[in-house]
Biopython code that builds the backbone (N, CA, C, O; Angstrom):
import numpy as np
from Bio.PDB.StructureBuilder import StructureBuilder

atoms = [
    (1, "MET", "N", (102.370, 129.740, 99.218)),
    (1, "MET", "CA", (101.942, 128.866, 98.220)),
    (1, "MET", "C", (102.107, 127.500, 98.240)),
    (1, "MET", "O", (101.224, 126.647, 98.153)),
    (2, "ILE", "N", (103.583, 127.308, 98.389)),
    (2, "ILE", "CA", (104.211, 125.784, 98.605)),
    (2, "ILE", "C", (103.206, 125.094, 99.658)),
    (2, "ILE", "O", (102.679, 123.987, 99.542)),
    (3, "GLU", "N", (103.051, 126.140, 100.859)),
    (3, "GLU", "CA", (102.180, 125.165, 101.983)),
    (3, "GLU", "C", (100.957, 124.897, 101.587)),
    (3, "GLU", "O", (100.534, 123.798, 101.949)),
    (4, "ALA", "N", (100.207, 125.598, 100.916)),
    (4, "ALA", "CA", (99.150, 124.991, 100.290)),
    (4, "ALA", "C", (98.910, 123.759, 99.542)),
    (4, "ALA", "O", (98.079, 122.866, 99.711)),
    (5, "LEU", "N", (99.758, 123.909, 98.747)),
    (5, "LEU", "CA", (100.328, 122.716, 97.541)),
    (5, "LEU", "C", (100.570, 121.335, 98.587)),
    (5, "LEU", "O", (100.106, 120.204, 98.439)),
    (6, "LEU", "N", (101.266, 121.740, 99.446)),
    (6, "LEU", "CA", (101.747, 120.558, 100.020)),
    (6, "LEU", "C", (100.690, 119.847, 101.261)),
    (6, "LEU", "O", (100.813, 118.726, 101.754)),
    (7, "GLY", "N", (99.940, 120.586, 101.484)),
    (7, "GLY", "CA", (98.737, 120.294, 102.278)),
    (7, "GLY", "C", (97.784, 119.672, 101.862)),
    (7, "GLY", "O", (96.969, 119.264, 102.690)),
    (8, "ILE", "N", (97.605, 119.431, 100.599)),
    (8, "ILE", "CA", (96.395, 118.914, 99.998)),
    (8, "ILE", "C", (97.077, 117.290, 99.785)),
    (8, "ILE", "O", (98.112, 116.901, 99.243)),
    (9, "TRP", "N", (95.772, 116.467, 100.605)),
    (9, "TRP", "CA", (96.260, 114.943, 100.939)),
    (9, "TRP", "C", (96.101, 114.343, 99.518)),
    (9, "TRP", "O", (96.797, 113.341, 99.353)),
    (10, "TRP", "N", (95.361, 114.710, 98.470)),
    (10, "TRP", "CA", (95.076, 113.797, 97.508)),
    (10, "TRP", "C", (96.144, 113.944, 96.578)),
    (10, "TRP", "O", (96.350, 113.061, 95.745)),
    (11, "MET", "N", (96.997, 115.197, 96.649)),
    (11, "MET", "CA", (98.124, 115.322, 95.827)),
    (11, "MET", "C", (99.162, 114.074, 96.047)),
    (11, "MET", "O", (99.817, 113.434, 95.225)),
    (12, "TRP", "N", (99.054, 113.971, 97.534)),
    (12, "TRP", "CA", (100.250, 113.005, 97.742)),
    (12, "TRP", "C", (99.594, 111.267, 97.518)),
    (12, "TRP", "O", (100.274, 110.308, 97.153)),
    (13, "ILE", "N", (98.630, 111.254, 97.740)),
    (13, "ILE", "CA", (98.181, 109.869, 97.488)),
    (13, "ILE", "C", (98.340, 109.861, 95.806)),
    (13, "ILE", "O", (98.931, 108.921, 95.276)),
    (14, "ALA", "N", (97.816, 110.893, 95.050)),
    (14, "ALA", "CA", (98.188, 110.760, 93.507)),
    (14, "ALA", "C", (99.678, 110.645, 92.942)),
    (14, "ALA", "O", (99.929, 110.330, 91.779)),
    (15, "ALA", "N", (100.458, 110.889, 93.740)),
    (15, "ALA", "CA", (101.970, 111.115, 93.794)),
    (15, "ALA", "C", (102.320, 109.571, 94.173)),
    (15, "ALA", "O", (103.228, 108.981, 93.589)),
    (16, "ALA", "N", (101.567, 108.981, 95.154)),
    (16, "ALA", "CA", (102.031, 107.518, 95.290)),
    (16, "ALA", "C", (101.508, 106.616, 94.106)),
    (16, "ALA", "O", (102.227, 105.813, 93.512)),
    (17, "LEU", "N", (100.175, 106.838, 93.828)),
    (17, "LEU", "CA", (99.680, 106.198, 92.425)),
    (17, "LEU", "C", (100.587, 106.346, 91.365)),
    (17, "LEU", "O", (100.728, 105.372, 90.625)),
    (18, "VAL", "N", (101.277, 107.439, 91.124)),
    (18, "VAL", "CA", (102.211, 107.399, 89.969)),
    (18, "VAL", "C", (103.637, 106.840, 90.455)),
    (18, "VAL", "O", (104.459, 106.683, 89.552)),
    (19, "PHE", "N", (104.017, 106.537, 91.685)),
    (19, "PHE", "CA", (105.139, 106.285, 91.866)),
    (19, "PHE", "C", (105.158, 104.567, 91.910)),
    (19, "PHE", "O", (106.129, 103.816, 91.818)),
    (20, "GLY", "N", (104.064, 104.323, 92.044)),
    (20, "GLY", "CA", (103.612, 102.822, 91.885)),
    (20, "GLY", "C", (103.383, 102.404, 90.660)),
    (20, "GLY", "O", (103.481, 101.185, 90.516)),
    (21, "LEU", "N", (103.151, 102.929, 89.872)),
    (21, "LEU", "CA", (102.786, 102.883, 88.501)),
    (21, "LEU", "C", (104.224, 103.039, 87.466)),
    (21, "LEU", "O", (104.413, 102.403, 86.430)),
    (22, "ILE", "N", (105.128, 104.044, 88.061)),
    (22, "ILE", "CA", (106.269, 103.692, 87.733)),
    (22, "ILE", "C", (107.052, 102.388, 88.198)),
    (22, "ILE", "O", (107.679, 101.741, 87.359)),
    (23, "GLU", "N", (107.024, 102.071, 89.288)),
    (23, "GLU", "CA", (107.550, 100.691, 89.739)),
    (23, "GLU", "C", (107.384, 99.663, 88.824)),
    (23, "GLU", "O", (108.199, 98.928, 88.267)),
    (24, "VAL", "N", (105.766, 99.776, 88.755)),
    (24, "VAL", "CA", (105.493, 98.506, 87.917)),
    (24, "VAL", "C", (105.847, 98.414, 86.675)),
    (24, "VAL", "O", (105.810, 97.315, 86.121)),
    (25, "LEU", "N", (106.263, 99.564, 85.995)),
    (25, "LEU", "CA", (107.043, 99.469, 84.548)),
    (25, "LEU", "C", (108.643, 99.218, 84.565)),
    (25, "LEU", "O", (109.309, 98.554, 83.770)),
    (26, "ALA", "N", (109.105, 100.015, 85.815)),
    (26, "ALA", "CA", (110.179, 99.860, 86.005)),
    (26, "ALA", "C", (110.545, 98.881, 86.932)),
    (26, "ALA", "O", (111.068, 99.575, 87.804)),
    (27, "PRO", "N", (110.613, 97.723, 87.317)),
    (27, "PRO", "CA", (110.629, 97.085, 88.798)),
    (27, "PRO", "C", (111.982, 97.225, 89.089)),
    (27, "PRO", "O", (112.883, 97.570, 88.325)),
    (28, "GLY", "N", (112.055, 96.850, 90.568)),
    (28, "GLY", "CA", (113.500, 97.230, 91.075)),
    (28, "GLY", "C", (113.352, 97.563, 92.689)),
    (28, "GLY", "O", (114.372, 97.671, 93.369)),
    (29, "PHE", "N", (112.330, 97.686, 93.144)),
    (29, "PHE", "CA", (111.893, 98.205, 94.752)),
    (29, "PHE", "C", (112.512, 99.817, 94.846)),
    (29, "PHE", "O", (112.685, 100.411, 95.910)),
    (30, "ILE", "N", (112.729, 100.233, 93.831)),
    (30, "ILE", "CA", (113.181, 101.733, 94.057)),
    (30, "ILE", "C", (112.227, 102.776, 94.038)),
    (30, "ILE", "O", (112.405, 103.736, 94.788)),
    (31, "PHE", "N", (111.261, 102.735, 93.309)),
    (31, "PHE", "CA", (109.883, 103.763, 93.396)),
    (31, "PHE", "C", (109.151, 103.492, 94.665)),
    (31, "PHE", "O", (108.718, 104.271, 95.514)),
    (32, "LEU", "N", (109.115, 101.896, 94.564)),
    (32, "LEU", "CA", (108.086, 101.414, 95.734)),
    (32, "LEU", "C", (108.169, 101.887, 96.969)),
    (32, "LEU", "O", (107.116, 101.956, 97.602)),
    (33, "GLY", "N", (109.336, 102.293, 97.564)),
    (33, "GLY", "CA", (109.577, 103.082, 98.507)),
    (33, "GLY", "C", (109.117, 104.769, 98.541)),
    (33, "GLY", "O", (108.675, 105.269, 99.576)),
    (34, "PHE", "N", (109.253, 105.399, 97.522)),
    (34, "PHE", "CA", (109.003, 106.694, 97.316)),
    (34, "PHE", "C", (107.144, 106.584, 97.198)),
    (34, "PHE", "O", (106.553, 107.629, 97.469)),
    (35, "ALA", "N", (106.512, 105.682, 96.910)),
    (35, "ALA", "CA", (105.228, 105.443, 96.911)),
    (35, "ALA", "C", (104.867, 105.220, 98.365)),
    (35, "ALA", "O", (103.944, 105.842, 98.891)),
    (36, "LEU", "N", (105.534, 104.412, 98.948)),
    (36, "LEU", "CA", (104.799, 104.318, 100.455)),
    (36, "LEU", "C", (105.026, 105.571, 101.235)),
    (36, "LEU", "O", (104.165, 106.067, 101.961)),
    (37, "GLY", "N", (106.222, 106.063, 101.055)),
    (37, "GLY", "CA", (106.494, 107.560, 101.948)),
    (37, "GLY", "C", (105.531, 108.839, 101.277)),
    (37, "GLY", "O", (105.158, 109.892, 101.793)),
    (38, "ALA", "N", (105.310, 108.293, 99.955)),
    (38, "ALA", "CA", (103.883, 109.369, 99.492)),
    (38, "ALA", "C", (102.414, 109.167, 99.920)),
    (38, "ALA", "O", (101.510, 109.989, 99.766)),
    (39, "LEU", "N", (102.315, 107.882, 100.508)),
    (39, "LEU", "CA", (101.182, 107.299, 100.986)),
    (39, "LEU", "C", (100.849, 107.736, 102.310)),
    (39, "LEU", "O", (99.743, 108.203, 102.582)),
    (40, "VAL", "N", (101.770, 107.595, 103.132)),
    (40, "VAL", "CA", (101.734, 107.960, 104.296)),
    (40, "VAL", "C", (101.794, 109.477, 104.569)),
    (40, "VAL", "O", (101.199, 110.108, 105.443)),
    (41, "THR", "N", (102.631, 109.913, 103.643)),
    (41, "THR", "CA", (102.138, 111.476, 103.986)),
    (41, "THR", "C", (100.988, 111.915, 103.792)),
    (41, "THR", "O", (100.415, 112.717, 104.529)),
    (42, "GLY", "N", (100.385, 111.248, 102.405)),
    (42, "GLY", "CA", (98.875, 111.378, 102.245)),
    (42, "GLY", "C", (97.836, 111.351, 103.289)),
    (42, "GLY", "O", (96.872, 112.110, 103.383)),
    (43, "LEU", "N", (98.130, 110.470, 103.985)),
    (43, "LEU", "CA", (97.384, 109.897, 105.017)),
    (43, "LEU", "C", (97.492, 110.756, 106.305)),
    (43, "LEU", "O", (96.466, 111.105, 106.889)),
    (44, "ILE", "N", (98.725, 111.099, 106.752)),
    (44, "ILE", "CA", (98.938, 112.273, 107.562)),
    (44, "ILE", "C", (98.221, 113.583, 107.424)),
    (44, "ILE", "O", (97.673, 114.260, 108.295)),
    (45, "VAL", "N", (98.338, 113.774, 106.233)),
    (45, "VAL", "CA", (97.716, 115.081, 105.895)),
    (45, "VAL", "C", (95.878, 114.952, 105.693)),
    (45, "VAL", "O", (95.134, 115.899, 105.946)),
    (46, "GLY", "N", (95.461, 113.794, 105.268)),
    (46, "GLY", "CA", (94.622, 113.778, 105.048)),
    (46, "GLY", "C", (93.663, 113.449, 106.596)),
    (46, "GLY", "O", (92.446, 113.615, 106.529)),
    (47, "LEU", "N", (94.209, 113.046, 107.769)),
    (47, "LEU", "CA", (93.910, 112.696, 109.054)),
    (47, "LEU", "C", (93.805, 113.844, 109.732)),
    (47, "LEU", "O", (93.679, 113.733, 110.952)),
    (48, "ALA", "N", (93.830, 115.300, 109.102)),
    (48, "ALA", "CA", (93.785, 116.554, 109.554)),
    (48, "ALA", "C", (94.942, 116.695, 110.106)),
    (48, "ALA", "O", (94.718, 117.463, 111.041)),
    (49, "PHE", "N", (96.304, 116.372, 110.115)),
    (49, "PHE", "CA", (97.267, 116.937, 110.978)),
    (49, "PHE", "C", (98.147, 117.623, 109.586)),
    (49, "PHE", "O", (98.503, 117.145, 108.509)),
    (50, "ALA", "N", (98.268, 118.859, 110.169)),
    (50, "ALA", "CA", (98.816, 119.758, 109.159)),
    (50, "ALA", "C", (100.123, 120.783, 109.654)),
    (50, "ALA", "O", (100.223, 121.992, 109.861)),
    (51, "PRO", "N", (101.016, 119.663, 109.719)),
    (51, "PRO", "CA", (102.237, 120.157, 109.840)),
    (51, "PRO", "C", (102.797, 121.039, 108.866)),
    (51, "PRO", "O", (102.198, 121.174, 107.800)),
    (52, "SER", "N", (104.071, 121.782, 109.119)),
    (52, "SER", "CA", (104.528, 122.777, 107.940)),
    (52, "SER", "C", (104.937, 122.096, 106.748)),
    (52, "SER", "O", (104.744, 120.882, 106.807)),
    (53, "ALA", "N", (105.479, 122.545, 105.606)),
    (53, "ALA", "CA", (105.640, 122.301, 104.303)),
    (53, "ALA", "C", (107.387, 121.443, 104.676)),
    (53, "ALA", "O", (107.681, 120.413, 104.070)),
    (54, "PRO", "N", (108.351, 122.068, 105.710)),
    (54, "PRO", "CA", (109.315, 121.346, 105.798)),
    (54, "PRO", "C", (109.068, 119.715, 106.640)),
    (54, "PRO", "O", (109.697, 118.699, 106.344)),
    (55, "ALA", "N", (108.186, 119.793, 107.536)),
    (55, "ALA", "CA", (108.122, 118.689, 108.137)),
    (55, "ALA", "C", (107.128, 117.731, 107.493)),
    (55, "ALA", "O", (106.983, 116.607, 107.974)),
    (56, "LEU", "N", (106.379, 118.162, 106.333)),
    (56, "LEU", "CA", (106.025, 117.262, 105.613)),
    (56, "LEU", "C", (107.080, 116.544, 104.310)),
    (56, "LEU", "O", (107.053, 115.367, 103.952)),
    (57, "LEU", "N", (107.628, 117.218, 103.976)),
    (57, "LEU", "CA", (108.880, 116.849, 103.252)),
    (57, "LEU", "C", (109.976, 115.617, 103.919)),
    (57, "LEU", "O", (110.543, 114.665, 103.384)),
    (58, "ALA", "N", (109.967, 116.127, 105.307)),
    (58, "ALA", "CA", (110.983, 115.483, 106.140)),
    (58, "ALA", "C", (109.986, 114.113, 106.069)),
    (58, "ALA", "O", (110.306, 113.204, 105.303)),
    (59, "VAL", "N", (109.024, 114.027, 106.726)),
    (59, "VAL", "CA", (108.274, 112.584, 106.873)),
    (59, "VAL", "C", (108.340, 111.847, 105.477)),
    (59, "VAL", "O", (108.523, 110.631, 105.422)),
    (60, "PHE", "N", (108.214, 112.476, 104.573)),
    (60, "PHE", "CA", (108.264, 111.903, 103.096)),
    (60, "PHE", "C", (109.454, 111.332, 103.133)),
    (60, "PHE", "O", (109.555, 110.105, 103.123)),
    (61, "ALA", "N", (110.450, 112.095, 103.178)),
    (61, "ALA", "CA", (111.683, 111.628, 102.924)),
    (61, "ALA", "C", (112.241, 110.360, 104.126)),
    (61, "ALA", "O", (112.853, 109.376, 103.712)),
    (62, "ALA", "N", (111.957, 110.534, 105.533)),
    (62, "ALA", "CA", (112.259, 109.469, 106.012)),
    (62, "ALA", "C", (111.335, 108.180, 106.107)),
    (62, "ALA", "O", (111.892, 107.190, 106.581)),
    (63, "VAL", "N", (109.922, 108.035, 105.704)),
    (63, "VAL", "CA", (109.258, 107.239, 105.625)),
    (63, "VAL", "C", (109.929, 106.125, 103.934)),
    (63, "VAL", "O", (110.187, 104.924, 103.848)),
    (64, "SER", "N", (109.985, 107.130, 102.988)),
    (64, "SER", "CA", (110.525, 106.918, 101.817)),
    (64, "SER", "C", (111.856, 105.844, 102.049)),
    (64, "SER", "O", (111.977, 104.765, 101.470)),
    (65, "LEU", "N", (112.687, 106.344, 102.909)),
    (65, "LEU", "CA", (113.963, 105.733, 103.424)),
    (65, "LEU", "C", (113.975, 104.713, 103.966)),
    (65, "LEU", "O", (114.770, 103.801, 103.740)),
    (66, "LEU", "N", (112.998, 104.715, 104.852)),
    (66, "LEU", "CA", (112.917, 103.298, 105.866)),
    (66, "LEU", "C", (112.046, 102.465, 105.307)),
    (66, "LEU", "O", (112.158, 101.354, 105.825)),
    (67, "SER", "N", (110.947, 102.513, 104.201)),
    (67, "SER", "CA", (110.277, 101.496, 103.697)),
    (67, "SER", "C", (111.305, 100.946, 102.255)),
    (67, "SER", "O", (111.078, 99.862, 101.719)),
    (68, "TRP", "N", (112.289, 101.769, 101.832)),
    (68, "TRP", "CA", (113.239, 101.318, 100.798)),
    (68, "TRP", "C", (113.953, 100.230, 101.584)),
    (68, "TRP", "O", (114.014, 99.144, 101.009)),
    (69, "PHE", "N", (114.544, 100.322, 102.879)),
    (69, "PHE", "CA", (115.753, 99.647, 103.714)),
    (69, "PHE", "C", (114.651, 98.344, 104.079)),
    (69, "PHE", "O", (115.093, 97.197, 104.144)),
    (70, "GLY", "N", (113.277, 98.615, 104.293)),
    (70, "GLY", "CA", (112.548, 97.454, 104.777)),
    (70, "GLY", "C", (112.282, 96.432, 103.636)),
    (70, "GLY", "O", (112.269, 95.218, 103.840)),
    (71, "LEU", "N", (112.079, 96.985, 102.460)),
    (71, "LEU", "CA", (111.742, 96.367, 101.326)),
    (71, "LEU", "C", (113.018, 95.344, 100.842)),
    (71, "LEU", "O", (112.884, 94.144, 100.602)),
    (72, "ARG", "N", (114.070, 95.985, 100.774)),
    (72, "ARG", "CA", (115.362, 95.616, 100.406)),
    (72, "ARG", "C", (115.672, 94.397, 101.286)),
    (72, "ARG", "O", (116.279, 93.485, 100.726)),
    (73, "PHE", "N", (115.339, 94.238, 102.612)),
    (73, "PHE", "CA", (115.630, 93.166, 103.694)),
    (73, "PHE", "C", (114.501, 92.180, 103.457)),
    (73, "PHE", "O", (114.848, 91.001, 103.521)),
    (74, "ALA", "N", (113.178, 92.426, 103.187)),
    (74, "ALA", "CA", (112.459, 91.504, 102.839)),
    (74, "ALA", "C", (112.479, 90.977, 101.749)),
    (74, "ALA", "O", (112.327, 89.756, 101.707)),
    (75, "PHE", "N", (112.660, 91.679, 100.602)),
    (75, "PHE", "CA", (113.094, 90.861, 99.270)),
    (75, "PHE", "C", (114.507, 90.120, 98.939)),
    (75, "PHE", "O", (114.728, 89.390, 97.973)),
    (76, "ARG", "N", (115.297, 90.441, 99.851)),
    (76, "ARG", "CA", (116.856, 90.025, 99.826)),
    (76, "ARG", "C", (116.508, 88.747, 100.010)),
    (76, "ARG", "O", (116.859, 87.941, 99.148)),
    (77, "ARG", "N", (115.657, 88.234, 101.300)),
    (77, "ARG", "CA", (115.506, 86.641, 101.610)),
    (77, "ARG", "C", (114.832, 85.734, 100.783)),
    (77, "ARG", "O", (114.859, 84.514, 100.944)),
    (78, "GLN", "N", (114.133, 86.415, 99.763)),
    (78, "GLN", "CA", (113.407, 85.830, 98.879)),
    (78, "GLN", "C", (114.227, 85.479, 97.732)),
    (78, "GLN", "O", (114.938, 86.286, 97.135)),
    (79, "SER", "N", (114.065, 83.844, 97.350)),
    (79, "SER", "CA", (114.767, 83.575, 96.354)),
    (79, "SER", "C", (114.085, 83.788, 94.999)),
    (79, "SER", "O", (112.873, 83.974, 94.892)),
    (80, "SER", "N", (114.918, 83.748, 94.002)),
    (80, "SER", "CA", (114.321, 84.047, 92.520)),
    (80, "SER", "C", (113.900, 82.604, 92.062)),
    (80, "SER", "O", (112.926, 82.486, 91.319)),
    (81, "GLY", "N", (114.391, 81.835, 92.356)),
    (81, "GLY", "CA", (114.464, 80.266, 91.715)),
    (81, "GLY", "C", (115.183, 80.239, 90.835)),
    (81, "GLY", "O", (114.849, 79.526, 89.888)),
    (82, "VAL", "N", (116.139, 80.795, 90.772)),
    (82, "VAL", "CA", (117.313, 80.512, 89.990)),
    (82, "VAL", "C", (117.923, 79.204, 90.127)),
    (82, "VAL", "O", (117.743, 78.904, 91.307)),
    (83, "LYS", "N", (118.449, 78.414, 89.641)),
    (83, "LYS", "CA", (119.342, 77.144, 89.807)),
    (83, "LYS", "C", (120.635, 77.584, 89.732)),
    (83, "LYS", "O", (121.030, 78.018, 88.650)),
    (84, "VAL", "N", (121.618, 77.546, 90.995)),
    (84, "VAL", "CA", (123.302, 78.011, 90.969)),
    (84, "VAL", "C", (123.668, 76.768, 90.824)),
    (84, "VAL", "O", (123.452, 75.900, 91.669)),
    (85, "ILE", "N", (124.498, 76.509, 89.282)),
    (85, "ILE", "CA", (125.243, 75.195, 88.748)),
    (85, "ILE", "C", (126.643, 75.378, 89.230)),
    (85, "ILE", "O", (127.359, 76.278, 88.792)),
    (86, "THR", "N", (127.053, 74.470, 90.186)),
    (86, "THR", "CA", (128.643, 74.637, 90.646)),
    (86, "THR", "C", (129.473, 73.893, 89.884)),
    (86, "THR", "O", (130.564, 74.236, 89.429)),
    (87, "ASP", "N", (128.845, 72.731, 89.748)),
    (87, "ASP", "CA", (129.714, 71.563, 88.906)),
    (87, "ASP", "C", (129.810, 71.822, 87.543)),
    (87, "ASP", "O", (128.794, 72.092, 86.902)),
    (88, "ASP", "N", (130.769, 71.780, 87.088)),
    (88, "ASP", "CA", (131.131, 71.471, 85.418)),
    (88, "ASP", "C", (130.766, 70.197, 84.932)),
    (88, "ASP", "O", (131.034, 69.291, 85.721)),
    (89, "VAL", "N", (130.174, 69.811, 83.751)),
    (89, "VAL", "CA", (129.981, 68.702, 83.162)),
    (89, "VAL", "C", (131.537, 68.111, 82.532)),
    (89, "VAL", "O", (131.800, 66.909, 82.505)),
    (90, "ASN", "N", (132.398, 69.087, 82.091)),
    (90, "ASN", "CA", (133.409, 68.919, 81.475)),
    (90, "ASN", "C", (134.825, 68.275, 82.798)),
    (90, "ASN", "O", (135.751, 67.516, 82.512)),
    (91, "ASP", "N", (134.623, 68.709, 83.769)),
    (91, "ASP", "CA", (135.373, 68.315, 84.799)),
    (91, "ASP", "C", (135.538, 66.430, 85.209)),
    (91, "ASP", "O", (136.196, 65.959, 86.137)),
    (92, "SER", "N", (134.960, 65.893, 84.490)),
    (92, "SER", "CA", (134.478, 64.760, 84.939)),
    (92, "SER", "C", (135.706, 63.969, 83.897)),
    (92, "SER", "O", (135.787, 62.741, 83.862)),
]
sb = StructureBuilder()
sb.init_structure("model")
sb.init_model(0)
sb.init_chain("A")
sb.init_seg("    ")
for serial, (resi, resn, name, xyz) in enumerate(atoms, 1):
    if name == "N":
        sb.init_residue(resn, " ", resi, " ")
    sb.init_atom(name, np.array(xyz, "f"), 0.0, 1.0, " ", f" {name:<3s}", serial, name[0])
structure = sb.get_structure()
């Protein structure tokens, strides 16, 4: 039963959309990694590759983790535009 459910490609794509929606509602680049993992897993299943259920879950976990690290690295370099003030007006 679980093999059949994990092999349906559109369920993985729907999960990616749900994770993407959660990321929009609660930003922080946490759920975006899960969304990318589900999207890649859905594409693998959709391209007629049919690995076992543990293999699909391993692909989902690995891609989610790698994309989380990638997003963390990419957005760490991005400035938020906040000006940091190091001088105090009262020191002069």
